[in-house]
N, C-alpha and C positions, 0 to 999 in steps of 0.2 A: 061920503067922501075918503074918509079914514080906513073905513073897512075897505072899500075900491083900492087903496094903496097898498094896503097890509097884503091883500091877496096877490094883485100885481108882484109884491115884493118878494111873496111865498112860491109865487110862481115861476121867476126868475133864480131866485134860490135853488128850487127844487131841478132845474133846468140846467144851471150849474154842476150842482152835484151829480147829475145824471152822468152829463158831458164829462166829469171829472173820472167817475167812476168806470165810464166806457173806453177812457183814454188809460186807464193804470193797466200797464204791462202786466199779464198773465204770470203765473209762476207755474213752473214745469218740474212735478213729480214721476220719474220713472221707477216703477220696481219692479226688478227683475230677479225670476227664480232661475236656477241652475239645474237643469235636466229635470224640471216638471213636465209629466205627459200630458197629451191632449187630454185624457180623461180623467185627470186625476184632481179636479174639483167638484162640488156639489153640484154645481151650476153648468156644469159640462156632464152631468149626469152620473158621477161617482157616487155611490151610496153607502159604501164602508170608510169613507175619510171625512171628517169634520173641517168644512171650510166655511163657516158664517160669515166671517168677515169680507171676503171674497164672492159669497153669493151675494152678500148684500151691496157691496161694491158694483158688480154686475146688473143688481135689479136697479141702479141709481145713474146707469149709464149705458155703453153700448157694448154687447158682447158679440164678437166676429166668431162666426163658425167655420171660416175657413183662413185664420191668419197663420201666415208661414215665417220661420227663421231664414236668414237669409243663405245659412248653410246649417248642417247636420251636428255641428260641435261648434263649442264655445266660442274660442279667441275669433275665427272668421266671422260668426254671429255679431258678436259685440261689436268687431270693427265694421261694421257693414250700417250697424244702427248707430252709433256715434258719427259716422261721417257722411252718410249718404252714399257711399261710393261701394261696387262691388267687392265681393273677397276677392276676387278674378282680377280686377284692377288692381286693388292693394297688395296682390299676391300675400294673401294671409288667408291660406284656404284650408287650414288643417286647425287643430289646438296647437298653441306653442309650448315644447317644439316639434310635437308631431310624432308619430309613431315611427321609431327606426327602419329602415330596410332588412328586411328578411328574406330567407330563403323561401318561404311559404308566400311570397309576394310575386306574381306575373310580370309586375312593371314596377319599377323606381318612381319611389314619390318625387314630385314636384318640387323645385325650390322655391321658398318661402321666405317672407321679408319675417325677422323675428321681433319688430316693433311697429308701430304705425310710422308709417313714411314720413319724412320730413316734409314740411309744405302741405300737408293733408289736414285740412281743419277739422279738429270736432266739433261738436254741438257747442261746447263749453265755450272754446275762443270765437264762434260766431255772436254768440250770445253777449260775450264781454263787451262788444262795441254798442250796445245797446243799455250797459251800466248793469246788466246782470251780476251777480255773485252766484259761485257753483261749491257744488262738491260733489265727489264720488267717495262711495263709503261702499265697503265690502270686495269683490273679486274683480280684477284688473284682467290680467292676463293678457294685457296686448304690450308688452315689453316690461325691462327690468330698469336697471339703474341706469337713470339717465331719460328714459322714456315710460316715468310713472306719469300719472293722471295730474299732478302740478307741472310737469315738463307739457301739456297738452291742453293747456286754457283753464284746468278748474283751480279754484283758490284753496280748496281744501281736500285731504283727503286721508282717510281712517279706513284702513282695512279689516281691521277687528283680529278676531281670531277664527280661522275657517273648522278647526277641529278643538273646540276647548276642552272637551270632555262630556261624556254622555249627562253628569248630574251637573253641569256649568250653571251659575245663574243666567251667564251670556247665551244658554242654548246649546241643543246639541251639535250644532255646526256655526256658531256662532251668531244667530239670525236676532236673538234678542237684545244681544249689545250691540249690533250693527243698527239696528230699528231705536235703539235709546241713544246713539250717536246721531242719528237721523234727527230725531226729535230736537235735539236740542240746537243741531244746526237750522231748522224752521224755527225755531224761537228767537235765537238772535239774528235769524235773516228777516223777520217780517216784516220791516220797514221798508224794504226794497224786493225789487224783482228777484226771484231765484231758481235755480236748475239744480233740482235734487236728482243723482243718478244713484240708487241704492241697489248694487247689485249683490245678491243674497249669494253664501256659499250652499243654502240648503235647496234642494235635497239631495245635492251630488254625493256619491258615493266616498270614503265609507261612513257609511249611516250609525249615528247616533245619537240616543234620546234618553231622557230619563225614565227609570223603569217604573216610574206611576203612569207615564203617557205611554208606554208600551203594554202596560198591562190594561189601560182604558181603551186601548185598541186592541186586544187580542182576538178578537173576530175579524178583524181585517185581514187581505192578503199577504199583506207583509205590515207586522205588526209595529217595527221598527219605523220603517218608512211613513207610515199613517201618522204617528206619532209626531215625527220630523215635519208632514206635512200641517198637521195641526197647530205646530209650533210656529210654524211660518206664517200660517194663517193669525196667527196672535199678534206676531211681529208688524203683518201689513198693518193691523187693527189700531196697534199703537201710532203707527204714523199716521193714519186717516183721522184718529182722535185730536191729533196733536194740529192738524190742519182747522178742525172744527174749533178747538178751544182758541186758537190764535185767531180765529175768523177769517182763514183764508181759504176754506174751501170755496167758496162760490167763485173766485177768480185763480183757482188752480186746476190745472190741466195734468190730470192723473191718469198715467197707464201702466198696467200690470200685465206681464208675458213672461215667457221663459224662455232662454236663449237658444233652445234646440227640444228636441224631444225627450220622451223618459225612456231610461236604461230598461230594457225587456228581457235581456239576457244575464246568464252569470257573470260578474265579473271581479276581479281581487277576489277574496274571501266572500263577497256577497252573493247569495240567490240573487233571482230578479227582484228588483226593488218595486218595479209596477209592471202592470199591463197595460195595452195600449188599442185594443181591439174596438172598435172592429180595424183601425187603421192599421197598417202593415207594417211590423218590424217595429223602428225605434231609433233612439238617439244612436248616429255613427252611420245611419243609412239615409239614403236617397228618396226610399218610400216614405209614404206620407207620414207616417208615426215619428219619422227621424227627423222630418221640417215643420211639421204641423204643430201650433203653438197655442195653448191658450191666451188671449188677449182681449182685454178690456179696457175701454177707454169712459174716462169719465169727467165731464166739464159742464157742471151744472147752470143752467140758466141759456145754454148756447147749443149742448147736444141733446137731444131727444133720446127717451129711455128706449132703445130697440135691440133686435137683433140684426147681424149685417152678416150677409151671405157672401159679398164679391171678395174674392182672395186679395189679398193684401199682404206686404211684406214688411218685416218691422225695419227694414231700412228704409220707408217711407217716412218713420216718426222723426228723422232728420229735416227734409223740407217740409215736413209739416207744422212742428214745433218752429221753424225759420219764419215760415209764413205768419204763422200767429204772433211772433215776437216782432215781426216786420223788420226781420234781418237779413240780410243776402245769403241765399240758399247754396247750396254747393253748386260751383262751377259744373262739375260733371253731374249729369244729371241720369245715374243708373236708377233711381228712384223715382216717387211721386208724390206731390203733394196730396194727402187725403181730405183736404179740406172741402173740395166740393162733393165726395162720400157723405162727408160727416155732417155738415152743414145746410146743404141746398135739400130745399124742399121738393124740388124737380128731379123725376127718375132719371138714372144716368141712361143716355142714349148711345154714348162712346162704345165702339166695339173693345171687348176685352183685350185689355194689354198681355203681350208675353212676359212671363215669368222664367228667369232661368237659374241654374246652378250648375255650380262647377266643383266637383270634388276628386282632384288627381291624387288622391291619397286612399290606404287602408286605415280603419279605424280600429280602436281596441275593442269593440263590440262586435266586429265582424262586417263593418262595413267594407265594400271596396271600392275603386276609382270608378268615376261613373261622371255623365253629365244629363242636365234635365232641360228640360223645355214644357212649360204650361201654358196653352192657349186655350180658352175656354173650359170646356170640360175636358179636352182631352190632355195626356199628358205622353212624352215619350221619354225614356231612359235610354241612353246611351253607353253601353259597356265598355268602357277603357282597356280591359284585357284582350277581349277579342272584338270590339267593334259591332258586336251584335247590340240590335235593335228592340226596345220593348214599346207597346204602345197600349194605354190603359182610357177609356171614359169612365171620369170617374165620378160624373153623374148618375149611372148605370151600376158601376162597380166601383165604389168608395174603399174597397180592401184592397182593391190592386189583385183580383184573382186571375182574371181571365185577359189573356194578353192578344190584341186585336191586331198586331204586326200584318201579318200574314192575310187578315180581310181586308186590310185597307191599306196596300204599298204605298199609293199617292201619298197620302196622309203622313205616312212615315217620312218619305223622300222629303216632303216641303218641310217637315217640322224638322228634320235634322238640318235641312239646308239654312234653316232660320238659327239652330243652335249653333251650328257652324259660323256664320255670319257675327253671330253675337260674341265667341269664344276671340275670333280674330278682332273685332270692334275694342275689347278690353284687353287685349294683350294676355289672355289666359294663359298659362303654362301648358305645355301639354306634359304627356307620359311617356316615358322611355322603356323599353324590353330589358328585363333584369336579367344580366347574363350571368347571374348565379341563383337561377330559380331551381326549385326542386320541387316536381311534380308530386310526389307524395306526400308530401309536407302539403302544398296548395290542397291536394283532394281531402286530408285529413280537416284541416281548415273551411275549406268551402264547398266541398261535393257530398262528404260523407252527412253532413249536419247543415241544414239549411236555416240559418237563422234568422232569415226573414219570414219563414212561416212558421214559428213558435206559436202552439196552442198554449191559452194558460191554464192553469190546473187550479184547484180552489184554493190553493197556499203557493206560494213562493217556494216554501223549502221542499213543496215535494215536486218542483222542478229539476231540483239540483242533481239527482243523478242520471237523469236524461241529458246533463249537458256537459256532465263530467268530463267526457274523454275529450270533446270539442275545446273546453274551456282550457284543457294541458295543451291541446296543438296550437290553439292562438297564443300561450303565453311561451312557447319556444322560439326564441329568441335567436334561433342558429344563422348567422349572416349569410352563410353559402351552400350551397348545395352541388350536385354532381351534375346538373345539367345546364345547359345554356341556352339561352334563347334569343332571337335576333328577330328585328319585325323591318322587313323592306318596304318602306311605304312608296304609293304611287308616284308622289311628288319627285322622288329622286331617280327615279328608274331612268334608263337611257334608252331612248326610243330608237329604232331602225324600221320606218312605215313610211306609207303614204298617205294615210288617211290618222293613225291610231296619236293621239295625244295624251299628254296630262293635261285636264280642262280644271282651271284652277278655280272659278267660282265656288263661294261655298255650297250651295245646293249640289255641286258634281263633287269636286275635292276625289278625281279617279282619273285611271286611264280609260278613256272613252273613244269615240268615233272608231271602235273595232270590227269596222266594215269590210277591209281586205285580211284575207286569212293569211296572206303572204306577211302580215307587219308582227314584229314581234318588240318585246320590251325585256329589259336585262339589268340587272344590277350587280356589280361588283363590289365584295365586301369580305369582310378579314373574319377566320373563323380561329378562336383561341383552341378549342378544344375539337380533334377531327372524332370522326364515328359517323353513325347514322343519325338523321334527322328528322322527325315528324313533320311533315309540312302542311301548313293549310292556306286557305285564301279566302280573303273577304271581298265576295263575289254579289254582282246585281246583275240580272237580267229581266228584260221588259217579256210581259205577256205574249206568246207566242214565238218566241226567240231562242228559247232554252233547246237543250240537245248537241251543242257544238261540241267538239271532242278537244282538248287542250292538253298541251306537254310541257312539264317544268323540268328543266333539263340543266343539270350540272355535271360539264365532262362527258362522261360517258353514262351517269346516272341518270333514270329519266321515272317521273311519275306521271302517269296519265289519269284525267279524269273528265267526266264528261257535265258540262255547264247546267245548273238547275235553274229552273226559270222562277223569278222572286215576285213577278208582277210589276216591277218598276226597274227599271236601270240603276236607280238610285235607292232601292229597299235594299241594302247589303246583309248576306246572311254569312258567318264564318263556315267553314267545310274543310275538315280534313280530308287530303285527297292523295296521301301515299309517303314513301320514306325516300330520302335523297342521301347519297355518300358523301360527306363533305372532307375535304382535308387539311390541314394545317395551312394558315397562311390566307391568300387571297383566292377568293374563286367567284365566279361568276353563274348566277343563275340566268337561265333564258327562260320566257314564257311564250311556248310558241302554240298558235292552233294547228290542228291536223285536218279539222273538218267544221268548215260555218255549215250550220243548219238554217237559223233564220237572219235577220236584219243584220244583228251584229252578234258577235262573239259573246261578249260580255262587258261590263263594265268591272274594274278590279283595282280596289283600294289598298289593298295589303296583302302583303304574303308574309308569313310566321314561318321559323324554323326552330323548331325545339329538339335538343339532343336527346336522344335514346337509347344509347348506349356508344 
């Protein structure tokens, strides 16, 4: 009998301890690198850079092969991660304060908030309700005085030094000092649930690493960068060791990621820090290497060790962490809880969700204003400069080498419609024509050198000469140029018609129903600089309906063109169609069909006027 009672008591105690353990709120550690490329870690295939701690972390958890940042640059990406809202909705769509408008830009930068909007809660604020303490360590980049982490729910904030010096014991980019601050936070917070947001300044330019580390990585593509990445790995190791020593590893959800892709071009005085092949481009671009990031999640005992191929976004971390902590998730569901993907044993049978990006800005690395939708294996890029549309199948073409837009016009039209519907739903800021545009400067930046197709050479230094002229052009901050650029949007047209009208639905967004050749559309607009203006149209035309003749008229000046078939009325292509003479002051441009060939003349989304002399 005594033995039986002892066994029963032991069973009750074991059950009670297990229940309490299960009820213990998890801790959360987010380790965020700054500009680390998708291929910069050993566990992602890099051979010339040493990352043993991060490789071990990947071996202990889930390694994502299609993890995305919510933007190609820091502030926008971080805002989404911490709030669970899209950068477009937050109106933080670039790094703060952003690249200045200059003559080499065809469109003006969209307005942005210079800090997180009031009333939008961060993860730290949401976890407060559950008794969590929190610390933000390292890079913030989401607002200055009055908008620091402690103004957004974090109990502690330690920035550290982002550039303490190459030989500093804090690390060349402050990573070791930031890790040590994180270790101290873990040690004093171990008795209560906590959120640690450790946002390293490593390996962001300017680069700095100790001479010993550079020498040890002399055979790397960029020895200084490799030394920095190795030091970043050491810093991560210190944090992971602290979790082990404090007995917290089993109950801590650890995330490692980068805020955006790696820099693959020369910037400031640096040669390209890294290469991202086979992914296209890098930081600042909406192609894969600009928005793809390493993503590793470890949660011992709950999350199985495996590779996860489903596309996810760092913005998903906010609702995921909220669900694990059992706190209220973001009221606006721009991203989704990854719990089912991470923890459910049943295969996912839900159709792939669409992922969206909105970048209405030029970037210091050469990225241009664009929008993106990815749905399944298909990715559509809409260039905001001219409205052109690119389509890629990422499963067959991960390097985005082959544009399939002409071969898949219906898919292009459908995806662009979804992208436009999403932009409207989040209140995305549009771009506007730059009246101070200079074509020669633009060509030097974006035509003569294609920064999206850079091929890596054996060393970073070897790439410097080929980028010198381009980098000089990109650094030119001249604000005004001799040209004037004007966009005449379909939605603003005055229509004289029986059938023609502006079709508002997002899948349309065009002047359509142009079935009567006597129908016309016109715009009255102001011209500051008189002269000859190159005229372009953004037109679509369904299969079998091409060949209509159309005139664009301003007074006695006229330009004529033949409508090109594009495979679908909503697959738009930009076309230069002639030159018009414009006078100073008010001008009226009229689009008039001269001959209708098919079922309809065309669909027309925009007319662009660019002063040439």
